[in-house]
N, C-alpha and C positions, 0 to 999 in steps of 0.2 A: 527400406529399398533405399537404392543409393542411386540417384540420379547422376544419368552418361555426362552430364555437359553443365554449365552454366547458364544457358539460355534457355530462354525460357518457349520461346517457340524449337529449339532440340530436345528438352523434350517431354514438350508434349509432344510430337511426331514421333519418341521411343517409347510414351506412353498407349500411345493406338495401333501402332503395331504389332505391341505388346500383350493389346486386348484381344486382335485381330487374328494373332497368333496361340492364343488362348481360344475363343469361338473357334477357330478351326478345329483346333485338335476335342474338342465335346463335340463340335458334328460328327468329326471320325469317329465321334464313339457312341454317339447316336444313329451313325449308318452302319454299326457293324453287325452283320446280320445275327451272332451271337449276342441273347441279353445278356451273361454275366460278364462276357469281357468287354463287353461296349462300355457295362459299369465300372469295370473295373480301370480302363482305361478314362473315362468323364472324372473319376477320386486322383489318379494318380497323376504326382508330380509331376512338369511340365517337362521339368531335368531327367527325368526317368523316364517320359513319356519321348522325348530326341533322342535316350539312347536307345531306347527297345524299336523303334517304329523309324524312324526317319533315318537314322545311321546303319546304312543294312554295306556291309563290303562287297562293291560288284563289282567286274572289272568289263568296260566299256567296250564293245569291236566294234570295229566298222569296216562290213564287208559288201561289196559294190555300193550299192545306194542305201541298205540294208544300218540298224542302228540294234545290237544285240545287246541285250544284260545279261553278263553271268553272273549270278549268285555265289559268293564265295564262303561266307560267314554265314552262317545258320542259327537260331533263336528259337526260344520255345514257340515262340509264338505266328514266324515268317508263314505257316500255310494258315494260319487266321488273313495275315498278310495277304495275301496273295487272294485267296475268295473275296476278303473283300474288293479288293483291285478289280477284280470281273463284277461284282455288282457296283460300283460304283460306272464301268464300261456301261451297265445295261441301264442304266438312270439316262446317258447319256451327257454325261457334263463336260466328255471330255472333246 
């Protein structure tokens, strides 16, 4: 793995941020209500995780005081993502 900078502090910060992102991916997989999907999320590479679960194309609409998200693209995991969002909201993390 190539370090992004020649400074020790910058490389340290980069590694801390990368490890936090990896831990968040693992927690996302562990909190998934479907065990098989959760285990596949834990095992998948980070680039694939970002492409599948993070980069979801949507329109952001502002109407009055409300902000609405209209999902444009669809992938096979979208139903699981939305169910997982409901489960996380039930935990009270938001």
